[in-house]
N, C-alpha and C positions, 0 to 999 in steps of 0.2 A: 504494500500500500504506500502511495506517495506520502511524504510528510513524516513527522515524528511518530514512530511506532508506539511511543509511550503515552502519547496524547489520547484522550478519550475520543470515542466516536459518538456523535450525536445521532440519535434515531428519532426523527419527528414522527408523530403518530405511534410512538413506541408502546402505548398501552392498548393499541388496537390488536386485531387478530393476527395479521401478518407481522406487525411491528413487534409484538411480544415474542414471537418465535425468532425474529431476527435478533432481538436482545439476547435471548437464550443462546443462539448460535455464536454470536460475537463474544459473549462472556466465556463460553466453552472453548473458544479459540484463543483465549488469553487477553482479549482486549478489555479495556475499561469502557463502560457504556453510560452515556448521559441520555436519558429518556425524556422527551418533551411531548406533552399531550394536553389538549384542552378538555378532554373527557367528554366531548360532544357525542362522539360515537365510540371512543375507546373506553375501557373499563378498568378500574383499579384491580378488580379480581384477576385480570389477565397477567398482572405483574406482581401480585401479592407474594408469590413464591420467591421473588427477587429482592424484596425489601430486606435490607440487612446484609445482602450478599456483597462481599468485597468487590469494589470496582463498579458497582451499579449505583446510580443516583437518578431520582425522578424530579422533574420540574413541571409543575402545572402551568402551562402557558400556551399562547395562541400564535400560530404562524402569521395570522393577519395583523398582529401587533408587531411592527418592525422593531420596536425597542426591546420587547420581551424576547423576540427571536434572536436579535443580535447578541443580547446578553447570554442566551443559552448557547450560542455558537462560539463565543469568545473562548479561545484556548483549545478548541478541539482540533483533531488531525484530519477529520473527514466527516461528512454528513451522509446519512442514509435517509432520504426524504420519502416518507410514506404517508404523511398526514394529508388527508383529502376528505371531501364529501363524496363518497362513492355512490354508485347506483345510477344507471341510465334513467329509470323512471323518476327518481328523485330530482334529477337535473331537469327533466322535462316539466315537472311540477313546480320546481323552484330554481329557475335558471340564474337568477341574480345571486343566490346563495352559493350555487355551484361555481359561478364565475369568481366570486370574492375569495372563496377558500382555495379553489384548485388553480386558478391563474394568478389572482392577486397575492395569495400566500406564497406561491412559487416565485413570483418576481421579488417579493421581500427576501426570500432565501438567497436568490442570486445576488441581489444588491448587498445583503449582509456579507456574503462570501467575498464579494469584490472589495468591500471596504476593509474587511479583516485580513485580506490576503490569503484566504482559504482556497485551495485548489480543487480537491477531489470531492465531487458530489455524485452519489448514486441515487437515482430517483425512479419512482414508480410511474411508468406510463401504462398503457392499457391496450388490449386487443381491440377495443372499441374504435381505435383510430382507423381500422380497415373498413369501417362503414359498410357501404353497399357494394363493395367489390365482390364479384362472384367467384374470383379466382381462388382455387384451393390447390395445395395448402397455402395459408397466408404467409407471405414472404415480404420482408422489409423492402421498401421501395415500390410496392405495388398496392398502395392504399387507394380506397375509393372515397366517396363523398360521406362526410360525417352524418350520422343519423340522430344525434342528440347533443345537447349542450355539454354534457360530460365528455363526449368524444372530442368536441372542439377544444375544450380546455386542455385535454391531454396532448392533442396535436400541437397546440400553441406552446405547451411546456417544452416539447421537443424542439420547436423552432427557436424559442428563446434560449434554451440550453446551448444549442449550436451557435447562436449569435454571440452569447457571452463568451464562448470559447474563442471565437474569431476576434472579438474586440478586446477581451481582457485576459485571455489565457486560462479561463476556467476549465477544469477537466471534469465535465459532466457526462455521465453514462446513463442512458435510459433503458429501463427494463419493461418491455411490454408484457405484462402479466396476463395469462389466459386462465380465467375461472379458477382461481386458487381456492382450495378447500382444506379443511383439517380441524383439529381440536381447537376450541375457543372461538370458532366463528359463530357469531350470535344468531340464533334461530328466531329471535323475536323482532317485532317491528314490521312496518309496511314495506321496508326495503331490504329485508333479509335475503341472503343469497339462496339459491335453489336447494343445495344439498342440506344445510342445516334446517331449512324450512320444511323440506320433505320429511326428514328424520323426525322432527318435532311432531308433525301431524301423524305420522305412522305410530309413534310411541303413544299418542293419545287415541289411537284407533279411529282417526279421522281421515277421510280421503284427501290426499295431497292435491293441491290445486295446480294444474298444469295449464299455462297459457298457450293457446293454440292447439295444434294436433299432437304435440309432444315429439314430433319427428325432427325438430330442430336439433342440430348437433353442437357439441361443445368439446373443447380440448381441456377437460378437467385435470387440474394439476395440483398434486399434493404440496402442502406448504413447505415441507422439508426441501423440495426442489427449489422453491423460491429463495429460501435461506441460502442454499448453495450458490445460487446465481448472484445474490448480493455480495457474498464473500469473494466470488471470482471477480466481480466488477470492481470491488475495492482494491484488489491486488493487481488489476490489469495494468499493462504498461500505458504510458501517457499517449501513445498514438491511437489508443482506442477512444480517446476523448471525443465527444460530439456524436458518437454512434448510438444507435438504439438497437435492441436485441429482443427477439421473441423469446419469452420464457414460458415454456409449457412442457408437456410430456412428449408431444409430437404424435398424438393419436386423438381420436374423437369417438364419442358415442352420443346417441340421441337421449332425450329426457326419459322416454319410456324405458329404454334399456337401463338407464341409471336407476330408475325406480325399482326395476327388477333386482338389481344388485343390492340396493338398500333393503328391500323386503327380505331377500334371501338371508342377509346377515342378521337383521333384527328378528326374524322368525326363529333363529336359534335361541334367542333370549325370551321371546314371547310368540309361540306358534300362531296365535290368533292374528298376528300382523300380516301373515301370508294371505289372509282373506280380505284385507282392506282394499277397496277399489280406488279409482282415480276420478277426480272431478276436473272437467275441462272448462276453461274460461276463455274469453276472447284474447287474441294475440295482443301483446303489449307494443305500443308505438316505440320505435327506436331500436327494437330488438334485431339482432343479426340472425339470419336464418341458419347459416352454416359456419362453423369455426373449426379449423384444424391448422395447427402451426407447423411451419418449417423451422426447425431449430438448428439448422446446420451452421448459420452464422455465429450463434452463441457458442456452439460446440467448437468451431474452428478458431474463433478470435478470443473467447473467454475461457475455454476449457470446460464449459458447462456440459455436464452429462447427468441428466436426471436419474436418480437412483430408485425412485418409488413410482410404480405404475398406479393407475386409478384403483385397481383392485387392492394393491398393497396399501395405498393410502386409506381406502375405506376400511380395511382390516384394522387400522389404527384408530381412525376417527369414530367409527360407529360405536364401538364399546365405550368410548369416552362420553359420547352423547347419551348412551343408555344409562351410564352411571350418574351423569350430572344434570340431565334434563327430564328424567322420568317423573 
């Protein structure tokens, strides 16, 4: 990793689902971690096991507050930027809030880095930037038209990161995450992701709600693979700066197939779950029909090699949900 190895790494959104796993991974690799979160969507329960751990500190603060963000970044060796208001439907319902957090907050981060002389930022982009492109697999450089405000903010993050690299020498590397899932992903709320929401419904013996016909495909990616990608990007040579990389497993399944995998695993705990049906709802505006990532660029340039398939990830995540959310 460029910079002082002894300096802490700041993880914005570190109390979130992905962020808390990244904090775990960085601490396990011997780094000190400074976690920043405003707890709007992050949860203290996600990092309670880290409180008191040597090398870990938590700051409650907001990336939309430049003063708070600059103070949190002062003295760190690198930043992993995961703070955002996620969810395509949320961005369509509340585009101003999405813009403020996802683009305004990101610009604050870039400005604070420029003023502090910080070089390396690894930031979360999204598969949503591929928009209406029908090309499969999804490959960097073959993006379509954005289908949501969320997608626009992520595409603009990539453009600004590249611009700050050209103008100010900032080494920013973007990771286009594809449908990350795993332990700690929140199943509650209107904008919960598919896997935890489906598991929650099945545990309650309620039919999971599938928007559309259920044949839309996703490249579901276990969170441990995302953590590996972050670590590889932090360690990447400077000539990778300004690049963006697909981070996924490199396979896809449709939502009905996914539900079958979930029911199979949950039925081992509660056989009655195998008899729970499915409820279909209208398709959601802004949703991509098919998603399947080409991860060859990340493999070749970052050394990213996902270790956990969808099935292996579900084998870890499903028992966790059965224990914590029944």
